[in-house]
C-alpha positions in Angstrom: 10.8 -5.5 -13.8 9.5 -5.2 -10.2 7.1 -7.6 -8.4 3.7 -5.2 -9.4 5.2 -3.9 -12.5 2.9 -6.1 -14.2 0.3 -4.5 -12.4 0.1 -0.9 -13.1 -0.8 1.7 -15.9 2.7 2.4 -17.8 4.0 -1.2 -16.1 6.9 0.5 -13.5 6.4 1.3 -9.5 9.3 4.1 -8.5 10.7 3.3 -5.1 8.7 5.4 -3.0 5.6 4.1 -4.0 6.9 0.4 -3.7 8.5 1.9 0.3 4.7 2.7 0.5 2.7 0.0 -1.1 4.7 -2.1 1.7 3.7 0.0 4.1 0.2 -0.2 3.3 0.4 -4.2 2.2 2.1 -5.3 5.4 1.0 -2.7 7.5 4.9 -1.3 8.5 6.6 1.8 7.2 10.2 0.8 6.0 13.3 3.3 6.1 14.1 6.4 8.4 14.0 10.2 6.7 17.3 9.7 5.5 18.1 6.3 5.9 15.8 5.1 3.5 15.4 0.9 3.5 14.0 -0.8 1.0 11.1 -3.2 1.8 12.3 -5.9 -0.4 15.2 -6.3 2.3 13.2 -6.2 4.7 12.6 -8.9 7.3 9.3 -10.0 7.4 8.1 -10.0 11.0 4.3 -10.6 11.3 4.4 -10.0 14.8 6.0 -7.2 15.2 3.7 -4.3 15.3 3.7 -2.0 12.4 6.5 0.8 13.2 8.8 2.6 11.5 13.0 2.6 11.9 12.4 6.3 13.2 9.3 5.4 15.8 6.1 6.1 13.9 3.4 4.2 13.4 1.3 3.7 10.5 -1.7 4.2 12.4 -2.9 0.5 12.8 -4.4 0.0 9.5 -3.3 -3.9 9.6 -1.9 -4.8 5.7 -3.3 -5.0 3.1 -7.5 -5.9 4.8 -7.2 -3.2 7.0 -6.8 -1.2 4.3 -9.7 -2.6 2.5 -11.8 -1.8 5.4 -10.1 1.5 5.0 -12.0 2.4 2.4 -14.6 0.4 2.7 -15.8 3.0 5.5 -15.3 5.4 4.1 -17.4 4.6 1.2 -15.3 2.9 -1.3 -17.2 -0.2 -1.0 -17.4 -0.5 -5.0 -14.3 0.3 -6.2 -12.8 -2.2 -3.4 -14.5 -4.7 -4.9 -13.8 -4.6 -8.4 -10.1 -4.4 -7.6 -11.0 -7.6 -5.5 -13.6 -9.4 -7.5 -12.2 -10.6 -11.4 -13.7 -8.1 -14.2 -12.4 -4.6 -14.3 -11.2 -1.8 -11.7 -12.9 0.7 -10.8 -10.5 4.2 -10.6 -10.3 5.5 -6.9 -9.9 9.5 -6.8 -6.2 10.5 -5.2 -9.0 12.6 -2.5 -11.2 9.7 -1.6 -7.5 7.9 -0.7 -6.8 9.9 1.2 -10.5 10.7 3.3 -10.5 7.5 3.7 -6.7 6.8 5.4 -6.6 10.2 6.8 -3.9 13.2 7.0 -1.4 12.1 9.5 -1.0 8.1 7.8 -0.3 10.1 4.2 1.2 12.6 5.5 3.9 9.6 7.0 3.7 8.1 3.9 5.3 10.9 2.2 8.0 11.2 4.9 8.8 7.1 4.4 8.6 7.4 0.8 10.5 10.7 0.4 8.0 12.5 -1.9 4.9 15.2 -1.4 1.5 14.1 0.4 0.1 15.5 -3.2 2.7 13.4 -5.2 2.2 9.9 -2.8 -2.3 10.2 -3.9 -1.8 10.6 -7.3 0.6 7.8 -7.8 -1.3 5.4 -4.7 -4.6 6.1 -6.7 -3.1 5.2 -10.0 -1.0 2.2 -8.9 -2.7 0.5 -5.9 -6.1 -1.1 -8.0 -3.9 -3.2 -9.9 -2.1 -4.4 -7.1 -4.7 -5.0 -5.1 -6.4 -6.6 -8.4 -3.2 -8.6 -8.5 -3.0 -9.5 -5.1 -6.5 -11.4 -5.5 -6.7 -12.9 -8.3 -9.6 -15.8 -7.0 -11.0 -12.5 -4.8 -9.5 -13.8 -1.5 -7.1 -12.4 0.7 -3.7 -13.2 1.0 -2.0 -14.0 4.3 0.3 -11.2 5.5 2.7 -13.7 5.3 1.8 -14.1 1.5 2.4 -10.5 1.1 5.0 -9.9 3.5 6.9 -12.4 1.3 6.3 -10.4 -2.2 8.3 -7.8 -0.9 10.9 -9.9 0.5 11.0 -12.0 -3.1 
């Protein structure tokens, strides 16, 4: 069982989505094309730039806080609040996720994860509410180091 499996409907997060989650939540893109690297085996370096093994950048989202900030700036503040605060998680549409993160970030994530952009958006829109909820059990954002440790356990 994966670290976030109990946070998502169906109880299973695929490896490509774990790669994308690692990139979004830890602020790094993992792997590089055909030589994909599992984020659960990467070494944590919180001071490192959010740079992938092939030299690509994740647009400086800044991990979980940056991701939630981008979503809030894109008009999804009430949705983000529902994920962070106790209670029912509101859904996010794949298109809203695309609008908030931008096509370059989505393209980079999809390429690194080895799946299509639409599949990435569909799966992220399903798993992100539960994962963020699990990471913020008392309504507080964990540090980058705490999130990184989850991907390395």
